[in-house]
N, C-alpha and C positions, 0 to 999 in steps of 0.2 A: 127200497130198502131190502136187506137180505132176508127179513122175516116174512115178506109178502110174496105171493105167487104172481105169475104173469097175468092171471085173470082176476086179481083182486080178492082171491079167496083167502080165508084165514090160514095161517101156517099150520102145517101138519108136522107132528113129531113122529119120528120113525119108531120110537119106543115109548110106550106108555106104562104107567104103573097100574097093574091089573090086580084087583082084589076080588076074589070069588067067595061069595058067602050066600047063605040062604036068606031069602027075603024075610021069612017069618021065623026063622030059626034063631038061636042064640048068637051072640057076637063071636066072631072067630077067636080061636085060641091063639096062643103065642105061635109065631111062625116056626118055632122049634118043634112044636107038637102037632102041627097040621100035617095032613098028608101031603105028599109031593105034589098032587094035583092042585091042592089049595094053597100052596105056598105062594106068598106074594113074590112075583117075579119083577125084580127091579133091574132095570138096565143101568149100566155104569154111567151113561150120559143121559139118562131119562130126565126130562124136565116136565113140569106141570103144563097143562095146555094154557096158552096165552089168551088173554082176552081179545076179542075181535076189535079192530081199530075203530075209532069213532068215525062216524060218517063225516065226510068233508067234501066241499064243492071243488076244492083245488086238488090238482093231481099230486101224487106222493112226491114226485121229484120237486115240485114247487114247494111243498112243505119242508123238505130237507134243505132246499136252498134258503128258505127263510130262516131256518134254525141256524144255518152256518153264518148267515149275515148277522144274526143277533149275537152269536158267539164271537164273531170277529169284532163287532162293535164293543163288546166288553173287554176284549183282550188287547186291542191295539194300544191303549194308553200304557198298559204294562210293558208292552214291547218297546214303545218309545222311551219310557223311563229306563228300561234295562239298557237300551242302546245308548241313551244319554249318560247313564252311569258308567258304561264301558268306555265311552269317549272321554268322560271326565277322568276316569282312572288312567286311561292312556296318556291324556294330557298331563295329569299329575305326575305320572311316571316319567314322561319326557322331561317335564320341568325339573323333577328331582334328579334325573340323570344328567341334565344340562348343568344344574347347580353343582352336582357332585363332580362332573367333568371340569367345571370352572374352578371349583375348590381344589381339585387334583392338580390342575395346571398352575394355580396360584401357589400351591404347596411345593410343586416341583420347581417353580421359579424361585420361591423363597429358599428352597434347599440349595439350588444352584448358587444363589447369591451368598448364602452362608458358607458354602464350600469355597467360593471365590474369596470371601472375606477371610476364611481360615488360611487359605493359601497366601493371601497378602500379609496376614499377621505372621505366618511362619517365615515368609521372606523378610519382613521387617525385623523379626526377632533375630534371624540369621545375620542381617546387616548390622543390627545393634551389637551382637556378639562379636562380629568381625571388627567393628569400630572399637569396641572395648579392648579387644586384643591389640589393635594398633595403638590405642592410647596407652595401654600398659607397656607396650614395647617402647614407645616414645618416652614415657616416664622413666623406664629403665635406662634408656640412652641418656636422657637429661641428667639422671642421677649419676651415671658414670662420668659424663662430661663435667658435672659439678665436682665430683671427687677428683678428677684429673686436674681441673682448674685450681681446686684447693691445694692439691699436691704441688702443682706448678707454682702457685702463689707462695706456698711455704718454701719451696726450693729457691724461687726467685728472691724471696725475702731473706733467706739465709745467705744466698750469694751476695745480695745487695748489702746485707749487714756486714758480711766478711769484707766485701770491697770497701764499704764505708769505713770499717775499722782500719783496714790497711791504709786507705787514703788519709784517714784522720791521723793515724800514726805518722804517716809520711809528712803530712802538713805540720803536725806538731814538731817533728824533727826539723823540718825546714824553718818553722818559726823560731825554734831554739837556735838553729844555725844563724838565722837572720839577726836574732837578738845578740848573739855572740859577735857577729860581724858589725852590727851597729855599735856595740860596746867597744869593739876594737877601733872602729872608725872614729867614734867619739873620743876614745883615748888618743888616737893619732891626731885628731883635730885639736884636742886639748894640748897635746904636745907641740903641735905646730903653732897653735896660738901662743903657747908659752914660750916658744923659741922664735917667734916672728911677729913683728908689728909694722904697720904702715900708715895707720890713720893718724891724723893730727890730734894732739892732746897731751895731757900730763899723766904719766904712768908712775905709780908708787912702786918703788923698788922693793922686791920681796913680797909684794901683794899682786900687783898687776903684771910686773915683769920680774924675771929672775935677775939676781945680782950677777955681775960678771962682765965679760967683754962683748960689746955689740958692734957689728960691722955692717956697712951699706956699700953697695957698688956704685952708688950715685943716682942721678936723675934718670938714667936709662936713655940719655940722648934727647930728652924732651926740651932742654934749653932752659928750664926753670930751676932756680936755686932751691936748696933744701936748708933747713935750720934745725939745730939741736941745742939743748941747754941742760946742764945738770943743776939741780936745785937743792937747796938745803931744806925746803919745805914744799908744800903744794902751791905756795905763792910764786908766781912766775917772775916776780922782781927779785926773789932771793936766789940769784944766779951764782953757781959755783964755777961753771965753765959753759961757754957757748961758741957757736960758729955758724956762718953762712957758707954754703959750698954747693957745687954741682957735680963733683967727682966722688971718688971713694973716700970713706971716712970711718974711723974706728974710735970708740969711746969706752972707757972703763967706768962702770957704775958702782964700784966697790965702796966708795966713800960718799955717795950721793943718796939723798932721801927720795928724790923724784927725778924723772927723766921726761923732758919736753921735746917733741919733734913736730915738724911741719914740712910740707912740700911733697914732691912725688917720689921721695926715696923710701925704700923698704929696708928695715934693719933686721939683722939676724944675730942670734946668740951664738957666739963662736967659742966661748970658753969661760 
């Protein structure tokens, strides 16, 4: 140790506290009142003399070694605990850092997914807007076509109505003309019928045939004979005049009631 000498002697202090007083005399006065020779001289680093070390069979180095060992025995658990605490702190920090890094990665991944979803949503919205514009354009075109079709229908209906009216008027005129023609034909037929007879039978004069002179050119070369008779009534036995012939013949019905004919001859009213 630093306090012992090489020969085992007690340590010596370089400066000691020296108090000079008389053995039998009174106690010393205050240092401020003592003469200079009696003033207590105290060195700045003066220490009281140390007690001599207790005798020991073991050498000093051995004693120091034993003290270090005892001190080491008491301090190593603290050191181990401190090191364990440091290791636990490091592990906890590493775990916290890993968790934070994992959370950061997850957050970044989520942010990227959200950004991608936003881009997809914006693209979808753009497509919807474009489709809405196309739909509006098509609706406008459809409305325009409907208007054109309606106008064309109206024009076509008007033209068709005008054409129908013209055709209807034409048909009515044609029908009227046909009626007139039919009336004329009927009149002509009636006239012909009134002025020409050929079927076998009894004709009342003034009702079925006109009174006057009737003529026939004959049988027309058929070889069959014809017959006529003027009657005083519709009774065929009430004969005023009659004849069988195959050539031309003329009869006056002025005084007859009825006129009977038969055969292939055709009779014409001549006067």
